C-alpha positions, 0 to 999 in steps of 0.5 A: 173626553169621556169620563172614566165610565164611559167608553170610546165609540171604537171600543163600543163598536169592537164589543159590538163586532165580538158579540156578532162574531161569537153570537153571544151578547156577553161581550157587550152586556157589560158595557151597556148603561141602564139607560142604554138606547137602541135605534134601527131600521130593523126595530119598530120603536127604539129601545130604551134600556139594557134589559130591553135590548138584552131581551131583543137582541138574545133571541136574534143571536140565537136565531142566527146561531141556529141558522147557521149563518155566519156573521162578518163585523169589521170596523169602517171609517164614514167619511161623510155626515155624521163621520167617525168609526163604524162597523160594516156588517154582513151575514151569510157572505162577506160581500153581502153587507146588510148594515151599518153600525154606529155608535 
C-alpha cells in the first residue's frame, strides 16, 4: 500500500497525460520526488533527479508546442509482463502510436 506521500501509478500516469495534452510540466512537476528517475529509449542515459528531468522535458514540450503537432496520451492496461496501467502515446495523428509510458 502506498504511503501518504506516494501517489498511485494511475494518478502518476494521469498527471503525465495532462502534461502531454497541455504541453506543460506544471501538471507533473509537483508530484516528482527529488530523486525521481526517468529512462527512455529516446534518452541516452537515465535521468536521476527531478531537476534534471524538468530541464529535459521543458524544452521538449516547447518544441512540440512550436511544431503545432497534437499529442494523444490515453490510459491503457498491459496484459503481459510487467502488466498494469500504462499510457499509450501518439503524436501528429492518433493512429501514429509512438510510445508506451510505464510507471
